[in-house]
N, CA, C and O atoms as a Tripos MOL2 file, in Angstrom:
@<TRIPOS>MOLECULE
protein
  272   271    68     0     0
PROTEIN
NO_CHARGES

@<TRIPOS>ATOM
      1 N          60.8530  -22.7820  195.6850 N.3       1 MET1
      2 CA         62.1930  -22.3520  195.3390 C.3       1 MET1
      3 C          62.1310  -21.5410  194.0550 C.2       1 MET1
      4 O          61.4410  -21.9250  193.1110 O.2       1 MET1
      5 N          62.8350  -20.4390  194.0140 N.am      2 ALA2
      6 CA         62.8540  -19.5790  192.8420 C.3       2 ALA2
      7 C          63.5860  -20.2630  191.6920 C.2       2 ALA2
      8 O          64.5180  -21.0410  191.8980 O.2       2 ALA2
      9 N          63.1480  -19.9590  190.5020 N.am      3 GLU3
     10 CA         63.7960  -20.5260  189.3280 C.3       3 GLU3
     11 C          65.2130  -19.9680  189.2040 C.2       3 GLU3
     12 O          65.4490  -18.7860  189.4500 O.2       3 GLU3
     13 N          66.1470  -20.8290  188.8220 N.am      4 ARG4
     14 CA         67.5360  -20.4030  188.6660 C.3       4 ARG4
     15 C          67.7240  -19.8590  187.2670 C.2       4 ARG4
     16 O          67.1060  -20.3460  186.3210 O.2       4 ARG4
     17 N          68.5710  -18.8540  187.1250 N.am      5 LYS5
     18 CA         68.8160  -18.2260  185.8360 C.3       5 LYS5
     19 C          70.0620  -18.8040  185.1920 C.2       5 LYS5
     20 O          71.0530  -19.0810  185.8670 O.2       5 LYS5
     21 N          70.0020  -18.9820  183.8930 N.am      6 GLY6
     22 CA         71.1590  -19.4180  183.1260 C.3       6 GLY6
     23 C          71.8980  -18.2040  182.5870 C.2       6 GLY6
     24 O          71.2860  -17.1980  182.2270 O.2       6 GLY6
     25 N          73.2140  -18.3080  182.5340 N.am      7 VAL7
     26 CA         74.0410  -17.2070  182.0420 C.3       7 VAL7
     27 C          75.0940  -17.7760  181.0980 C.2       7 VAL7
     28 O          75.7510  -18.7680  181.4140 O.2       7 VAL7
     29 N          75.2490  -17.1450  179.9460 N.am      8 LEU8
     30 CA         76.3200  -17.5190  179.0420 C.3       8 LEU8
     31 C          77.5770  -16.7950  179.5030 C.2       8 LEU8
     32 O          77.5770  -15.5710  179.6350 O.2       8 LEU8
     33 N          78.6280  -17.5300  179.7440 N.am      9 LEU9
     34 CA         79.8620  -16.9450  180.2430 C.3       9 LEU9
     35 C          81.0000  -17.3500  179.3230 C.2       9 LEU9
     36 O          81.2550  -18.5390  179.1360 O.2       9 LEU9
     37 N          81.6800  -16.3770  178.7510 N.am     10 ARG10
     38 CA         82.8190  -16.6520  177.8870 C.3      10 ARG10
     39 C          84.0890  -16.5150  178.7180 C.2      10 ARG10
     40 O          84.3290  -15.4790  179.3390 O.2      10 ARG10
     41 N          84.8930  -17.5650  178.7220 N.am     11 LEU11
     42 CA         86.1270  -17.5730  179.4990 C.3      11 LEU11
     43 C          87.3100  -17.9230  178.6160 C.2      11 LEU11
     44 O          87.1770  -18.6570  177.6370 O.2      11 LEU11
     45 N          88.4560  -17.3930  178.9720 N.am     12 ASP12
     46 CA         89.6980  -17.8270  178.3600 C.3      12 ASP12
     47 C          89.8400  -19.3180  178.6490 C.2      12 ASP12
     48 O          89.5850  -19.7400  179.7770 O.2      12 ASP12
     49 N          90.2350  -20.1240  177.6760 N.am     13 PRO13
     50 CA         90.3460  -21.5610  177.9160 C.3      13 PRO13
     51 C          91.2590  -21.9260  179.0970 C.2      13 PRO13
     52 O          90.9780  -22.8870  179.8130 O.2      13 PRO13
     53 N          92.3220  -21.1870  179.3040 N.am     14 ALA14
     54 CA         93.2270  -21.4750  180.4200 C.3      14 ALA14
     55 C          92.5370  -21.1960  181.7550 C.2      14 ALA14
     56 O          92.7430  -21.9230  182.7270 O.2      14 ALA14
     57 N          91.7130  -20.1370  181.8020 N.am     15 VAL15
     58 CA         90.9670  -19.8170  183.0200 C.3      15 VAL15
     59 C          89.9330  -20.9110  183.2800 C.2      15 VAL15
     60 O          89.7660  -21.3440  184.4200 O.2      15 VAL15
     61 N          89.2420  -21.3600  182.2390 N.am     16 HIS16
     62 CA         88.2600  -22.4300  182.3960 C.3      16 HIS16
     63 C          88.9280  -23.7080  182.8900 C.2      16 HIS16
     64 O          88.4100  -24.3720  183.7890 O.2      16 HIS16
     65 N          90.0680  -24.0540  182.3120 N.am     17 ASP17
     66 CA         90.7800  -25.2650  182.7390 C.3      17 ASP17
     67 C          91.1940  -25.1820  184.2070 C.2      17 ASP17
     68 O          91.0790  -26.1600  184.9460 O.2      17 ASP17
     69 N          91.6790  -24.0050  184.6270 N.am     18 ALA18
     70 CA         92.0760  -23.8270  186.0230 C.3      18 ALA18
     71 C          90.8690  -23.9450  186.9440 C.2      18 ALA18
     72 O          90.9550  -24.5650  188.0040 O.2      18 ALA18
     73 N          89.7340  -23.3500  186.5430 N.am     19 LEU19
     74 CA         88.5040  -23.4620  187.3430 C.3      19 LEU19
     75 C          88.0220  -24.9010  187.4190 C.2      19 LEU19
     76 O          87.5900  -25.3600  188.4760 O.2      19 LEU19
     77 N          88.0950  -25.6050  186.3110 N.am     20 ALA20
     78 CA         87.6450  -27.0000  186.2900 C.3      20 ALA20
     79 C          88.5090  -27.8690  187.2040 C.2      20 ALA20
     80 O          87.9900  -28.7380  187.9040 O.2      20 ALA20
     81 N          89.8190  -27.6400  187.2020 N.am     21 ARG21
     82 CA         90.7040  -28.4030  188.0980 C.3      21 ARG21
     83 C          90.4000  -28.0810  189.5570 C.2      21 ARG21
     84 O          90.3300  -28.9820  190.3940 O.2      21 ARG21
     85 N          90.2210  -26.7980  189.8620 N.am     22 TRP22
     86 CA         89.9010  -26.3660  191.2250 C.3      22 TRP22
     87 C          88.5780  -26.9870  191.6630 C.2      22 TRP22
     88 O          88.4710  -27.4900  192.7810 O.2      22 TRP22
     89 N          87.5720  -26.9550  190.7910 N.am     23 ALA23
     90 CA         86.2730  -27.5400  191.1150 C.3      23 ALA23
     91 C          86.4110  -29.0300  191.3980 C.2      23 ALA23
     92 O          85.8250  -29.5380  192.3540 O.2      23 ALA23
     93 N          87.1760  -29.7250  190.5800 N.am     24 ALA24
     94 CA         87.3660  -31.1630  190.7900 C.3      24 ALA24
     95 C          88.0500  -31.4340  192.1250 C.2      24 ALA24
     96 O          87.7030  -32.3910  192.8170 O.2      24 ALA24
     97 N          89.0130  -30.6020  192.4870 N.am     25 ASP25
     98 CA         89.6980  -30.7590  193.7710 C.3      25 ASP25
     99 C          88.7270  -30.6290  194.9410 C.2      25 ASP25
    100 O          88.9190  -31.2610  195.9800 O.2      25 ASP25
    101 N          87.6820  -29.8110  194.7770 N.am     26 GLU26
    102 CA         86.7070  -29.5760  195.8470 C.3      26 GLU26
    103 C          85.4040  -30.3480  195.6360 C.2      26 GLU26
    104 O          84.3980  -30.0810  196.2940 O.2      26 GLU26
    105 N          85.4370  -31.3060  194.7090 N.am     27 LEU27
    106 CA         84.2840  -32.1750  194.4140 C.3      27 LEU27
    107 C          83.0400  -31.3830  194.0330 C.2      27 LEU27
    108 O          81.9350  -31.6860  194.4810 O.2      27 LEU27
    109 N          83.2350  -30.3610  193.1980 N.am     28 ARG28
    110 CA         82.1330  -29.5530  192.6730 C.3      28 ARG28
    111 C          82.1860  -29.5880  191.1550 C.2      28 ARG28
    112 O          83.2190  -29.9070  190.5660 O.2      28 ARG28
    113 N          81.0640  -29.2570  190.5280 N.am     29 SER29
    114 CA         81.0740  -29.0280  189.0900 C.3      29 SER29
    115 C          81.7080  -27.6580  188.8470 C.2      29 SER29
    116 O          81.8110  -26.8340  189.7560 O.2      29 SER29
    117 N          82.1240  -27.4350  187.6140 N.am     30 THR30
    118 CA         82.6890  -26.1250  187.2790 C.3      30 THR30
    119 C          81.6510  -25.0370  187.5140 C.2      30 THR30
    120 O          81.9820  -23.9670  188.0250 O.2      30 THR30
    121 N          80.4020  -25.2960  187.1470 N.am     31 ASN31
    122 CA         79.3350  -24.3270  187.3490 C.3      31 ASN31
    123 C          79.1450  -24.0120  188.8340 C.2      31 ASN31
    124 O          79.0150  -22.8470  189.2100 O.2      31 ASN31
    125 N          79.1280  -25.0430  189.6720 N.am     32 ALA32
    126 CA         78.9550  -24.8360  191.1140 C.3      32 ALA32
    127 C          80.1420  -24.0750  191.6960 C.2      32 ALA32
    128 O          79.9720  -23.2730  192.6130 O.2      32 ALA32
    129 N          81.3510  -24.3210  191.1690 N.am     33 GLN33
    130 CA         82.5320  -23.6100  191.6540 C.3      33 GLN33
    131 C          82.4370  -22.1290  191.3230 C.2      33 GLN33
    132 O          82.7680  -21.2820  192.1520 O.2      33 GLN33
    133 N          81.9860  -21.8130  190.1140 N.am     34 ILE34
    134 CA         81.8290  -20.4060  189.7230 C.3      34 ILE34
    135 C          80.8030  -19.7280  190.6140 C.2      34 ILE34
    136 O          81.0280  -18.6050  191.0670 O.2      34 ILE34
    137 N          79.6630  -20.3990  190.8780 N.am     35 GLU35
    138 CA         78.6520  -19.8030  191.7560 C.3      35 GLU35
    139 C          79.1990  -19.6250  193.1680 C.2      35 GLU35
    140 O          78.9560  -18.5950  193.7950 O.2      35 GLU35
    141 N          79.9340  -20.6100  193.6770 N.am     36 PHE36
    142 CA         80.5370  -20.5160  195.0020 C.3      36 PHE36
    143 C          81.4550  -19.2960  195.0840 C.2      36 PHE36
    144 O          81.3890  -18.5280  196.0440 O.2      36 PHE36
    145 N          82.3010  -19.1230  194.0850 N.am     37 LEU37
    146 CA         83.2500  -18.0020  194.0900 C.3      37 LEU37
    147 C          82.5390  -16.6560  193.9580 C.2      37 LEU37
    148 O          82.9260  -15.6840  194.6070 O.2      37 LEU37
    149 N          81.5090  -16.5950  193.1260 N.am     38 LEU38
    150 CA         80.7590  -15.3490  192.9890 C.3      38 LEU38
    151 C          80.0380  -14.9880  194.2890 C.2      38 LEU38
    152 O          80.0210  -13.8230  194.6860 O.2      38 LEU38
    153 N          79.4450  -15.9790  194.9500 N.am     39 ARG39
    154 CA         78.7740  -15.7140  196.2220 C.3      39 ARG39
    155 C          79.7690  -15.2330  197.2720 C.2      39 ARG39
    156 O          79.4890  -14.2920  198.0150 O.2      39 ARG39
    157 N          80.9290  -15.8800  197.3310 N.am     40 ARG40
    158 CA         81.9420  -15.4740  198.3060 C.3      40 ARG40
    159 C          82.4130  -14.0460  198.0270 C.2      40 ARG40
    160 O          82.6120  -13.2680  198.9600 O.2      40 ARG40
    161 N          82.5930  -13.6980  196.7540 N.am     41 ALA41
    162 CA         83.0010  -12.3400  196.3920 C.3      41 ALA41
    163 C          81.9270  -11.3240  196.7840 C.2      41 ALA41
    164 O          82.2550  -10.2430  197.2740 O.2      41 ALA41
    165 N          80.6530  -11.6540  196.5770 N.am     42 LEU42
    166 CA         79.5720  -10.7540  196.9670 C.3      42 LEU42
    167 C          79.5480  -10.5280  198.4790 C.2      42 LEU42
    168 O          79.3780   -9.3990  198.9390 O.2      42 LEU42
    169 N          79.7190  -11.6010  199.2470 N.am     43 VAL43
    170 CA         79.7460  -11.4690  200.7060 C.3      43 VAL43
    171 C          80.9410  -10.6150  201.1340 C.2      43 VAL43
    172 O          80.7960   -9.7070  201.9520 O.2      43 VAL43
    173 N          82.1200  -10.9060  200.5820 N.am     44 ASP44
    174 CA         83.3330  -10.1650  200.9450 C.3      44 ASP44
    175 C          83.2120   -8.6790  200.6180 C.2      44 ASP44
    176 O          83.7630   -7.8380  201.3290 O.2      44 ASP44
    177 N          82.4910   -8.3540  199.5430 N.am     45 ALA45
    178 CA         82.3250   -6.9610  199.1380 C.3      45 ALA45
    179 C          81.1350   -6.2890  199.8260 C.2      45 ALA45
    180 O          80.8770   -5.1050  199.6120 O.2      45 ALA45
    181 N          80.4090   -7.0520  200.6550 N.am     46 GLY46
    182 CA         79.2400   -6.4890  201.3180 C.3      46 GLY46
    183 C          78.0950   -6.2250  200.3540 C.2      46 GLY46
    184 O          77.2860   -5.3300  200.5950 O.2      46 GLY46
    185 N          78.0100   -6.9790  199.2770 N.am     47 ARG47
    186 CA         76.9890   -6.7530  198.2520 C.3      47 ARG47
    187 C          76.0030   -7.9060  198.1070 C.2      47 ARG47
    188 O          75.1900   -7.8980  197.1830 O.2      47 ARG47
    189 N          76.0530   -8.8930  198.9940 N.am     48 MET48
    190 CA         75.1050  -10.0110  198.9150 C.3      48 MET48
    191 C          73.7470   -9.5130  199.3740 C.2      48 MET48
    192 O          73.6180   -9.0330  200.5000 O.2      48 MET48
    193 N          72.7280   -9.6170  198.5240 N.am     49 PRO49
    194 CA         71.3870   -9.1590  198.9180 C.3      49 PRO49
    195 C          70.8480   -9.9960  200.0810 C.2      49 PRO49
    196 O          71.1450  -11.1850  200.2000 O.2      49 PRO49
    197 N          70.0570   -9.3550  200.9240 N.am     50 SER50
    198 CA         69.4550  -10.1090  202.0290 C.3      50 SER50
    199 C          68.3940  -11.0400  201.4670 C.2      50 SER50
    200 O          67.7870  -10.7530  200.4350 O.2      50 SER50
    201 N          68.1780  -12.1360  202.1380 N.am     51 GLY51
    202 CA         67.1610  -13.0840  201.7160 C.3      51 GLY51
    203 C          67.5960  -14.0520  200.6410 C.2      51 GLY51
    204 O          66.7860  -14.8410  200.1550 O.2      51 GLY51
    205 N          68.8700  -14.0060  200.2570 N.am     52 VAL52
    206 CA         69.3630  -14.9380  199.2450 C.3      52 VAL52
    207 C          69.5730  -16.2910  199.9030 C.2      52 VAL52
    208 O          70.2360  -16.3920  200.9350 O.2      52 VAL52
    209 N          69.0100  -17.3210  199.3070 N.am     53 GLY53
    210 CA         69.1520  -18.6630  199.8500 C.3      53 GLY53
    211 C          70.5460  -19.2100  199.6140 C.2      53 GLY53
    212 O          71.3460  -18.6320  198.8770 O.2      53 GLY53
    213 N          70.8160  -20.3240  200.2470 N.am     54 GLY54
    214 CA         72.0990  -20.9730  200.0640 C.3      54 GLY54
    215 C          72.1650  -21.6940  198.7330 C.2      54 GLY54
    216 O          71.1820  -21.7680  197.9960 O.2      54 GLY54
    217 N          73.3310  -22.2170  198.4420 N.am     55 ILE55
    218 CA         73.5130  -22.9950  197.2280 C.3      55 ILE55
    219 C          72.7420  -24.3000  197.3990 C.2      55 ILE55
    220 O          72.9020  -24.9730  198.4180 O.2      55 ILE55
    221 N          71.9080  -24.6740  196.4270 N.am     56 PRO56
    222 CA         71.1400  -25.9200  196.5590 C.3      56 PRO56
    223 C          72.0600  -27.1210  196.7250 C.2      56 PRO56
    224 O          73.0760  -27.2290  196.0390 O.2      56 PRO56
    225 N          71.7090  -28.0120  197.6240 N.am     57 ARG57
    226 CA         72.4880  -29.2210  197.8560 C.3      57 ARG57
    227 C          72.1470  -30.2310  196.7780 C.2      57 ARG57
    228 O          70.9720  -30.4460  196.4790 O.2      57 ARG57
    229 N          73.1390  -30.8430  196.2030 N.am     58 ARG58
    230 CA         72.9470  -31.8380  195.1620 C.3      58 ARG58
    231 C          73.3350  -33.2100  195.6930 C.2      58 ARG58
    232 O          73.9850  -33.3230  196.7330 O.2      58 ARG58
    233 N          72.9400  -34.2300  194.9840 N.am     59 GLY59
    234 CA         73.3830  -35.5710  195.3220 C.3      59 GLY59
    235 C          72.4790  -36.2840  196.3000 C.2      59 GLY59
    236 O          71.3350  -35.8920  196.5260 O.2      59 GLY59
    237 N          73.0160  -37.3280  196.8670 N.am     60 ARG60
    238 CA         72.2730  -38.2040  197.7740 C.3      60 ARG60
    239 C          71.9980  -37.4940  199.0930 C.2      60 ARG60
    240 O          72.8960  -36.8670  199.6540 O.2      60 ARG60
    241 N          70.7680  -37.5840  199.5970 N.am     61 PRO61
    242 CA         70.4740  -36.9520  200.8920 C.3      61 PRO61
    243 C          71.2200  -37.6620  202.0180 C.2      61 PRO61
    244 O          71.5070  -38.8530  201.9040 O.2      61 PRO61
    245 N          71.5380  -36.9570  203.0970 N.am     62 PRO62
    246 CA         72.2400  -37.5820  204.2160 C.3      62 PRO62
    247 C          71.3620  -38.6300  204.8950 C.2      62 PRO62
    248 O          70.1340  -38.5580  204.8540 O.2      62 PRO62
    249 N          72.0170  -39.5980  205.5140 N.am     63 LYS63
    250 CA         71.2940  -40.6230  206.2650 C.3      63 LYS63
    251 C          70.7110  -39.9770  207.5200 C.2      63 LYS63
    252 O          71.3010  -39.0520  208.0790 O.2      63 LYS63
    253 N          69.5550  -40.4670  207.9590 N.am     64 ASP64
    254 CA         68.9020  -39.9150  209.1580 C.3      64 ASP64
    255 C          69.7050  -40.1930  210.4170 C.2      64 ASP64
    256 O          69.9160  -39.2920  211.2290 O.2      64 ASP64
    257 N          70.1540  -41.4240  210.5870 N.am     65 ALA65
    258 CA         70.9030  -41.7950  211.7790 C.3      65 ALA65
    259 C          71.8840  -42.8960  211.4230 C.2      65 ALA65
    260 O          71.6320  -43.6730  210.5030 O.2      65 ALA65
    261 N          73.0090  -42.9750  212.1450 N.am     66 PRO66
    262 CA         73.9670  -44.0520  211.8790 C.3      66 PRO66
    263 C          73.3130  -45.4170  212.0660 C.2      66 PRO66
    264 O          72.5280  -45.6190  212.9930 O.2      66 PRO66
    265 N          73.6430  -46.3470  211.1790 N.am     67 GLY67
    266 CA         73.1450  -47.7060  211.3040 C.3      67 GLY67
    267 C          71.8020  -47.9340  210.6630 C.2      67 GLY67
    268 O          71.2760  -49.0450  210.7360 O.2      67 GLY67
    269 N          71.2050  -46.8990  210.0180 N.am     68 ASP68
    270 CA         69.8920  -47.0940  209.3690 C.3      68 ASP68
    271 C          70.0540  -47.8280  208.0700 C.2      68 ASP68
    272 O          69.0680  -48.0860  207.3790 O.2      68 ASP68
@<TRIPOS>BOND
     1     1     2 1
     2     2     3 1
     3     3     4 2
     4     3     5 am
     5     5     6 1
     6     6     7 1
     7     7     8 2
     8     7     9 am
     9     9    10 1
    10    10    11 1
    11    11    12 2
    12    11    13 am
    13    13    14 1
    14    14    15 1
    15    15    16 2
    16    15    17 am
    17    17    18 1
    18    18    19 1
    19    19    20 2
    20    19    21 am
    21    21    22 1
    22    22    23 1
    23    23    24 2
    24    23    25 am
    25    25    26 1
    26    26    27 1
    27    27    28 2
    28    27    29 am
    29    29    30 1
    30    30    31 1
    31    31    32 2
    32    31    33 am
    33    33    34 1
    34    34    35 1
    35    35    36 2
    36    35    37 am
    37    37    38 1
    38    38    39 1
    39    39    40 2
    40    39    41 am
    41    41    42 1
    42    42    43 1
    43    43    44 2
    44    43    45 am
    45    45    46 1
    46    46    47 1
    47    47    48 2
    48    47    49 am
    49    49    50 1
    50    50    51 1
    51    51    52 2
    52    51    53 am
    53    53    54 1
    54    54    55 1
    55    55    56 2
    56    55    57 am
    57    57    58 1
    58    58    59 1
    59    59    60 2
    60    59    61 am
    61    61    62 1
    62    62    63 1
    63    63    64 2
    64    63    65 am
    65    65    66 1
    66    66    67 1
    67    67    68 2
    68    67    69 am
    69    69    70 1
    70    70    71 1
    71    71    72 2
    72    71    73 am
    73    73    74 1
    74    74    75 1
    75    75    76 2
    76    75    77 am
    77    77    78 1
    78    78    79 1
    79    79    80 2
    80    79    81 am
    81    81    82 1
    82    82    83 1
    83    83    84 2
    84    83    85 am
    85    85    86 1
    86    86    87 1
    87    87    88 2
    88    87    89 am
    89    89    90 1
    90    90    91 1
    91    91    92 2
    92    91    93 am
    93    93    94 1
    94    94    95 1
    95    95    96 2
    96    95    97 am
    97    97    98 1
    98    98    99 1
    99    99   100 2
   100    99   101 am
   101   101   102 1
   102   102   103 1
   103   103   104 2
   104   103   105 am
   105   105   106 1
   106   106   107 1
   107   107   108 2
   108   107   109 am
   109   109   110 1
   110   110   111 1
   111   111   112 2
   112   111   113 am
   113   113   114 1
   114   114   115 1
   115   115   116 2
   116   115   117 am
   117   117   118 1
   118   118   119 1
   119   119   120 2
   120   119   121 am
   121   121   122 1
   122   122   123 1
   123   123   124 2
   124   123   125 am
   125   125   126 1
   126   126   127 1
   127   127   128 2
   128   127   129 am
   129   129   130 1
   130   130   131 1
   131   131   132 2
   132   131   133 am
   133   133   134 1
   134   134   135 1
   135   135   136 2
   136   135   137 am
   137   137   138 1
   138   138   139 1
   139   139   140 2
   140   139   141 am
   141   141   142 1
   142   142   143 1
   143   143   144 2
   144   143   145 am
   145   145   146 1
   146   146   147 1
   147   147   148 2
   148   147   149 am
   149   149   150 1
   150   150   151 1
   151   151   152 2
   152   151   153 am
   153   153   154 1
   154   154   155 1
   155   155   156 2
   156   155   157 am
   157   157   158 1
   158   158   159 1
   159   159   160 2
   160   159   161 am
   161   161   162 1
   162   162   163 1
   163   163   164 2
   164   163   165 am
   165   165   166 1
   166   166   167 1
   167   167   168 2
   168   167   169 am
   169   169   170 1
   170   170   171 1
   171   171   172 2
   172   171   173 am
   173   173   174 1
   174   174   175 1
   175   175   176 2
   176   175   177 am
   177   177   178 1
   178   178   179 1
   179   179   180 2
   180   179   181 am
   181   181   182 1
   182   182   183 1
   183   183   184 2
   184   183   185 am
   185   185   186 1
   186   186   187 1
   187   187   188 2
   188   187   189 am
   189   189   190 1
   190   190   191 1
   191   191   192 2
   192   191   193 am
   193   193   194 1
   194   194   195 1
   195   195   196 2
   196   195   197 am
   197   197   198 1
   198   198   199 1
   199   199   200 2
   200   199   201 am
   201   201   202 1
   202   202   203 1
   203   203   204 2
   204   203   205 am
   205   205   206 1
   206   206   207 1
   207   207   208 2
   208   207   209 am
   209   209   210 1
   210   210   211 1
   211   211   212 2
   212   211   213 am
   213   213   214 1
   214   214   215 1
   215   215   216 2
   216   215   217 am
   217   217   218 1
   218   218   219 1
   219   219   220 2
   220   219   221 am
   221   221   222 1
   222   222   223 1
   223   223   224 2
   224   223   225 am
   225   225   226 1
   226   226   227 1
   227   227   228 2
   228   227   229 am
   229   229   230 1
   230   230   231 1
   231   231   232 2
   232   231   233 am
   233   233   234 1
   234   234   235 1
   235   235   236 2
   236   235   237 am
   237   237   238 1
   238   238   239 1
   239   239   240 2
   240   239   241 am
   241   241   242 1
   242   242   243 1
   243   243   244 2
   244   243   245 am
   245   245   246 1
   246   246   247 1
   247   247   248 2
   248   247   249 am
   249   249   250 1
   250   250   251 1
   251   251   252 2
   252   251   253 am
   253   253   254 1
   254   254   255 1
   255   255   256 2
   256   255   257 am
   257   257   258 1
   258   258   259 1
   259   259   260 2
   260   259   261 am
   261   261   262 1
   262   262   263 1
   263   263   264 2
   264   263   265 am
   265   265   266 1
   266   266   267 1
   267   267   268 2
   268   267   269 am
   269   269   270 1
   270   270   271 1
   271   271   272 2
@<TRIPOS>SUBSTRUCTURE
     1 MET1         2 RESIDUE 1 A MET
     2 ALA2         6 RESIDUE 1 A ALA
     3 GLU3        10 RESIDUE 1 A GLU
     4 ARG4        14 RESIDUE 1 A ARG
     5 LYS5        18 RESIDUE 1 A LYS
     6 GLY6        22 RESIDUE 1 A GLY
     7 VAL7        26 RESIDUE 1 A VAL
     8 LEU8        30 RESIDUE 1 A LEU
     9 LEU9        34 RESIDUE 1 A LEU
    10 ARG10       38 RESIDUE 1 A ARG
    11 LEU11       42 RESIDUE 1 A LEU
    12 ASP12       46 RESIDUE 1 A ASP
    13 PRO13       50 RESIDUE 1 A PRO
    14 ALA14       54 RESIDUE 1 A ALA
    15 VAL15       58 RESIDUE 1 A VAL
    16 HIS16       62 RESIDUE 1 A HIS
    17 ASP17       66 RESIDUE 1 A ASP
    18 ALA18       70 RESIDUE 1 A ALA
    19 LEU19       74 RESIDUE 1 A LEU
    20 ALA20       78 RESIDUE 1 A ALA
    21 ARG21       82 RESIDUE 1 A ARG
    22 TRP22       86 RESIDUE 1 A TRP
    23 ALA23       90 RESIDUE 1 A ALA
    24 ALA24       94 RESIDUE 1 A ALA
    25 ASP25       98 RESIDUE 1 A ASP
    26 GLU26      102 RESIDUE 1 A GLU
    27 LEU27      106 RESIDUE 1 A LEU
    28 ARG28      110 RESIDUE 1 A ARG
    29 SER29      114 RESIDUE 1 A SER
    30 THR30      118 RESIDUE 1 A THR
    31 ASN31      122 RESIDUE 1 A ASN
    32 ALA32      126 RESIDUE 1 A ALA
    33 GLN33      130 RESIDUE 1 A GLN
    34 ILE34      134 RESIDUE 1 A ILE
    35 GLU35      138 RESIDUE 1 A GLU
    36 PHE36      142 RESIDUE 1 A PHE
    37 LEU37      146 RESIDUE 1 A LEU
    38 LEU38      150 RESIDUE 1 A LEU
    39 ARG39      154 RESIDUE 1 A ARG
    40 ARG40      158 RESIDUE 1 A ARG
    41 ALA41      162 RESIDUE 1 A ALA
    42 LEU42      166 RESIDUE 1 A LEU
    43 VAL43      170 RESIDUE 1 A VAL
    44 ASP44      174 RESIDUE 1 A ASP
    45 ALA45      178 RESIDUE 1 A ALA
    46 GLY46      182 RESIDUE 1 A GLY
    47 ARG47      186 RESIDUE 1 A ARG
    48 MET48      190 RESIDUE 1 A MET
    49 PRO49      194 RESIDUE 1 A PRO
    50 SER50      198 RESIDUE 1 A SER
    51 GLY51      202 RESIDUE 1 A GLY
    52 VAL52      206 RESIDUE 1 A VAL
    53 GLY53      210 RESIDUE 1 A GLY
    54 GLY54      214 RESIDUE 1 A GLY
    55 ILE55      218 RESIDUE 1 A ILE
    56 PRO56      222 RESIDUE 1 A PRO
    57 ARG57      226 RESIDUE 1 A ARG
    58 ARG58      230 RESIDUE 1 A ARG
    59 GLY59      234 RESIDUE 1 A GLY
    60 ARG60      238 RESIDUE 1 A ARG
    61 PRO61      242 RESIDUE 1 A PRO
    62 PRO62      246 RESIDUE 1 A PRO
    63 LYS63      250 RESIDUE 1 A LYS
    64 ASP64      254 RESIDUE 1 A ASP
    65 ALA65      258 RESIDUE 1 A ALA
    66 PRO66      262 RESIDUE 1 A PRO
    67 GLY67      266 RESIDUE 1 A GLY
    68 ASP68      270 RESIDUE 1 A ASP
């Protein structure tokens, strides 16, 4: 997996608060919400580079089968 890049992002506090609330509503971190929105904007604009992987899955892995 390619190394992820860090970016310093300056936001208006009201914009950050709105993003944080939206992220919480969708059970994401604020950082993951920003990446989700940027990826969606790139796809909508036809600018997503080919070969870009999906957003890494975080948290507990899914169970293999019910009842395990």
